[in-house]
N, C-alpha and C positions, 0 to 999 in steps of 0.2 A: 443886785445883792452882792455880787463879787466885788464891785467897785467900793461898796461901803466897807466890806471886811478888809480890803486892802488899805483903805484910808486909815481905818482904826489901827491896823497893825503897824503902819508907818508912824502914826502918832505915838503909839506905845514904845516903838523902837527908839524914837528920838528921846524919850524920857528915861530910857533904860540903859544905864552904864554899868556893865558887869565886869567881873574879873576877866572874862573871855575878851571883852572889848579892850581892856587894858593890855592884855597879852598881844592882841592883834595889832595894836597901835604903837607898841614899843618896838624900836628897831635896834636898840643897843642895851647892854647891861643885863640885868636880871630878866627883863621882859623878853628879850631875844632868846636867852637861854631856855626859859620856860617854854617859849613858843616852839623851839626846836624839839624839845622833849615831847610836847603835845602832838606836833605833827608826826613824830616818829611812831606814836602809838595809835593814831586814828586813821592811818592809811589814806591821807589825802592825795598822796602820790604813790600809787600802787607799784610794787616791784614788778608785778606781772605786766603792767602796761608800759614798762620801760620808762617810768618817771613822768608820764603825762597825766594830766588831771583826768579823773575817771568820767565816763559818759553820764549824762543826765538820766539815761535809761540803763539801770544796772542789769537788766535782763536781755539786752539786745544780743543777738547771736554774735559769737566771737570765734575766730579761728584758733585751733589748738597749735601746739608747737610743731607738729609734723602731720603728715597724712594719717588719718584715723582709719582703723579697721571696723570700728563700731560707731554708730550714730547715737545709740541709746542703750540703757541698761535696765534689765529687770532682775532685781535681787530678791530671791525667795529665802527668807530666814525662818527657820523652825525654832521658835523661842522655847527654851527649856532643854535643848540639846538632845537630838535623837541618837539612839544607839547605832553606831556604825557596824557593830557586830551582829545586828539583826537585819541589816540592810545591804551593805556593800562590801564589807571586809570579812571574807569567809576564812574561818580558822578551824579546820578539822581537828587539829591537835587540842584545841580548847575543849572540843566536845568530849574527847577522851578523858579530860581532867574534871569533867562535870561532877560536882558535889565533893570533890577531894579538897582537903584543907590547902589554902594558898601557901606556897613556900615562903618562909620567913625572909629569904633573900630578896624577894620581890618587894616586900613591904618596907624594908629598912631604908631610912632616910627619905621616905616619900610622905607627902601630905595628902590627906583626903578630906573631903567635906564632912562625911558622916561615918565612914568605916572605923570601927574600933575593935581591938583585939585581932584575932586571926579569922578572916572570913573564908567561906568556901568558894571554890571556882564555879563559874556559871557558864556552861556551854551555850552556844547559839541556840535560840529558841525557834529559829526559822530554818527552812530547807533551802539550800542554795543550788543553783545551776549556772553553767556558762552560756552566754548568749552572743549572737552576732558573730561577724568575722573577727572581731577583736577578742572574743572569748572572755568578756568581762563577767565577773561573778555578781549575780543579783539574787536576792532572796525571793521567796514566794510571797513576801509582804508587798512586793512591788511588781505584780505580773504585767501590767500595762507598760510601765517604764522599761522593762527588760527589752522591749522591742526598739528602744532608742539608744542603746549603749554605743552603737557605732557613730553616733552624732555628738558624743560628749567626751570630755577629758576628765577622768577621775583624779583627784588629789588624795592619796591614801595616807599621807604622813603629815597632815597639818598639825601644828603645835601652837599653843598659846601659853601665856604665863599667868592666866587667871583661871580659878576653878570655882568661883561663885558667880551666879547668874548675872546679877546687875553689872559688876565690873567687867565680866567677860563680854557681855553684850555691848557695853560702852567701848571696850577695846576693839571689838570686831567691827564696829560701825563708825568710830571716831578716831581710832588709832591711839587712844589713851583710856586707861581705866578710871580716870578722874573726870568729873563733870566739867563742862566748859569748852570742850573742843568741838569744831564743826563735824558734822556727819559726812559720810562719803557723798551722799546725794547733794549736800550743800556745796562741797568742794567742786563737784562736777558741774553744777549749775553756775557757780561762780566762774569756773573756767570757760564754759561754753555758752552761757546764756540760754535762752529758750528759743526754739524754732517756731513756736506758736504763741503769738502775743495774746491770744484769748484764753490760754490755759497755763497753769503753773508749770515751771520747768521740772519740778520735783514733787511727785505725788506719792502718798502713803496710804496703803490699804491694810486693814487688820482683820483677823478672823480668830475664832477660838474663844471669844467671849471676854478676853482681857488684853490689855496692852502688855508689852514686854516688861520684865522686872525692872529694867533700867528706866522705864517711863519714856516720855516723849523726847528725852534728850538724844535718843538714838536716831532721831531724824531732825535734830535741832541745827541751828546755824552757828552756835558757839559764839566766837568773837567775830565771825563774818557778819556783814549787814544782815538783818533779819529777813530781808526779801528772799534770801537763799534757803531758808528753812523749808522742810517738807510740809505740804498742805495735806492734811488728813482728810480723805473722802470716805464716804460710807456707801456700801452696796445696797443698803435698805433705807427707805425714806428719802428725805432731802439729802443729796450727795454731800453737801456742805451746809453746816449749821448757819441759819440766818441768811441763806442765799435768796430767799423770797422777800420781796418788798413788803413792809408792814402795811397795815390798812391805812389808807389815806396818802400813801406815797406812790406816785406813778413813776413811769420810766423817765419822763422829761424832768420832773422835779429831782429825782435821784441824780441825774446827770448834772443839773445845775448846782446841786449841793456839792458834789465831788469836785466840779470845776472850781467853785469858790474856795473850798478847803485847800485844793492843790495850789491855787494862786498864792495863798498865804504861806503854804509850805515852801514854795519856790523863793519867796522873800526870805524865809528862814534860812534856806540853803545858801542864798547869796550872802547873807550876813555872817553865817557861822561855818559854812562848808562842812557840815556834818553828814557823813555817809548815811546815817540812819534817817535823815530827812528825805534823801532820795528813795530809800526803801519805803518810807511812808507814802510818798507820791506814787511810786510804782504799785504798791499794794492796793491803794484806793482805785487806781485805774484798772488793775487786773481784776479786782473784785467786781467792778461794774461789768466788765466784759464777760466774766465767768457766769454771771446771772443768765446769759443767753447761751453760752457754749457748753458749760458743764452739765446741765440737765440732759442735753442730747447725747454727749459722749458717754455719760455714766448710765445711760438707759440700755439695758441688754435685751429688753423685750422685743426689739425690732430685729434681732438676730434670727437667721433661718433655723428651722427645726433641727437640721443635721448638725449645726454648731452646738446647740443645747445638748443634743445627744452625745456629741463628741466630748464636751467638757463635763457633762452631768450637772449643768446649771439649772437653777430655778429662779426666774425673775421675782424680785420682791423679797427674797430672803438674803440673809447675810451668811456668806460661806466662802471658804477658800476657793471653791470652783468658780463662783461668781467673780471673785477678785482676779483669778487668772485670766478670765475672759476680758475683764476690764483692763488688765495690764496690756493685753494685745491691742485693744481699742485705743488706749492712751498713747502707746509708742507709735501706732499708726497715724495718730494726729500730731506727732512731733514732740511729745513729752520726753525729756532727756533721761530722767531717772525715775523708775517706778519701783517702790519698795513694798514688798508684801511681808507682813509679820503674821505667822500663824502660831497662836499660843496653845500650850498643852502638851509639850514634848518631854516634860520631866519624867524620869523613869526610875523612881526610888523603890517601887514595890510596896509602898505603904497602903495601897488599895488597888482595885482592879484597873483604875484609870492610869496608874503609874507603873503597872506591871509590864515587863518587856514582852510577855507572851499574849497579853490581852489588850492593854492600853496601847502599846506600840503598834500592834496589828490594826487596831481600829483607826489610829491616827494615820497610818500608811494608807488605809483604805480611803481616807478623805482626800489625800493629796495625789495618789497614784494616777488616777485617770485625768484629773485636771492638768497636772504638770506635763504628762504625755501629750495631751490635747494642745497645750500651749506651744510646745516645741513643734508639733505637726502643723498647727495653724500658722505659726510664724514662717515655717518652711514653705508651706503651700502658697503663701502670699508673697514670697520673696523677701521677707523681713528678717529671717534668722541670720543671714549673712551680715546684716548691719545692726543686729541687736545682740548684745552680750547678756546671756542668762547665767546667773550665779545661784547655786543652791548650797545651803549648809546651816549649821547651828553655831552656838558660841563655844562649845567644846565637845568632847566625846564622852564615852562611857567605859567604865572599868570592866575587865574580863572576870572579875570576882564579884560575888554577890554583896549587896550592901548589908551591913549590920550596924545597929546603933546600941551602944553600951554592951557590945559583945553578943547581941541577940539578933537573930535573923528577922527579916521583915515578913509580914503575913503573906506577901506575894513575891515572886521573883523580880528583883530590881537591881539596877547597877548604879554605882556612885558616879559623881562628876570625875572627868578625866581630861587633863590638859595636855598630856604628852603625845597623844596621837588620835586623830579622828579624820573623817572623810568629808570632803566637799567635792563639788563638780562644777564645771563651766561648759557652756555650749554656745555656738554661734559667734558672731563678732570677731572672726579671724582666729578662733580657737581650734586647735588640732582635733580631728574627729577620731573616735574609736581608740583612745589612748589612755593608759593608766600610768601615772607618775607617782613614784614613792612606794614605800613598802613598810609594813610593820613586822614585828617578830612573830613567832609561831602562835602566840596567844593573843596578839593584838594589843600588847601593853605599851611597847616602845617603838618609836620610829627607827628603822635601821637603814633606810635608804630614801633619798629624795625628800629630806625634811623641808617643810614649807612653814614660814612664819606668817603671822597675821599681816604684817607690813608688806610681805611679799605678795599676798593676795591683793592688797591695795595698789601696790606698784604695778601689778599686771593689769588690773582694771583700768587704771589711768593710762597705761601704755596703749591699750586697745582703743582708747578714746582719743589718742594722739598727743598725750602729755608725757613729758619727762617728769617723773614724780619728784625729782629733786629741785625742779625749777617752778613747779606750780606752788607758789608761796603767797603768804599774806603777812604784812608787817604788823606786829602787835606787841605792845609792851617792850619796845626797843629792839626786837629781833624778828627775823623772818620765820614764820611757822609753816609747816607743811603736813599733809595727811600722814606721811610715813615717818614723821619726826626725824630721827637721825639714822634710820635703818631702811630696810626694804630693798629687795632685788626682784627684777622682773623674772618670772618663771618662763624662761625662753623655750624650754622643751615642750610646752603645751601650746605654743603659738605656731600656727601653720605658715 
């Protein structure tokens, strides 16, 4: 079967004389000029690989720029942006201002998504206490996580320049508010390859019933070869759609089909040197291997009872808790980047689900135990030291109540806020029991230790062994990187 397909492909190639053939065969004049431009945009000679032709296996393991502190990343994104003022950023002065009109001086020159007129201040709706030797403030919305504060570094003054969900999520995960850039996980897989040839290097798990506002672009490969995009798996039903062979297709026939297709793809690559052809070859081979390996690693029913009690997992259901346990299993098997998106964190106060005193508390109840279990489980297995765990949303929430057209919402809610919010990191060489950055007395502005989105990216790459300025990909005539033209490693939180 393969020989016949190869013969037909050769015959067709002999008859086919395209523009690309013309450019490849011209060595002077217009053809050479066009070819130089074409090569510059399709990365046949990667800047990362020092000018050498790329490997036929784009997912083979590769060494970073220097010794890494982390081998893998678990990124927990709360889509919709949780309120830092109900979780980690305690502001007693804000409580004193509750229900008072917001001073006009705070509103002047500021942009908000929905606030109109003069809103009232909104005090924290949670009760706070200090925990651990570090004395970190955590609210009663997160009672389990309060026991882990001495293992994490809080970033209290994170800033972004986007205050709408879609662009802010894109910015947080691709380094740009516009579509078309590769996601963090894609960059990491491009830089490091995959340790397990039977599993994707980048896996995505979603919960909350919906995907993020920015869609699947937040785990896309952008202009990188598509083999580096995230593979979305499900914690309920078949872990990957169409992973089961259809009726009439057995394992041997599947293998022969893939071998025949990839022989033709190899001829295509030899003719045109297109990186996407390598991606296609790799994806066919990986898909075949995944049919055996994925169902096993994505099955949590074989975990012991004490693990299910620790996480609060329920096999067969789709939940954030199940995804946290799956994240541990995936990094244990060598997956480089595991991205969890949990939808439902918008806090506008338009109904109970978006109220900071009802909806926020319910959402925290869903994540509190699983996140704590994830950190403990990784720690007990000796995996936390080599796994970087990142938690956060796309922006924060205002210290004043949301109002639209000058009217208060039916429930207490907060508007989008780009100037200051909280994230945290743990494991992977991150300093333990530390708080970096500070906001003003009402949590509106960052006053110390400001952190930009590109700083987050630079720090993640640093822990994986990369100089963020040197991990580049040549596209459209210039080298691109995750951190664009910015980014500084947050050295204070590195142990």
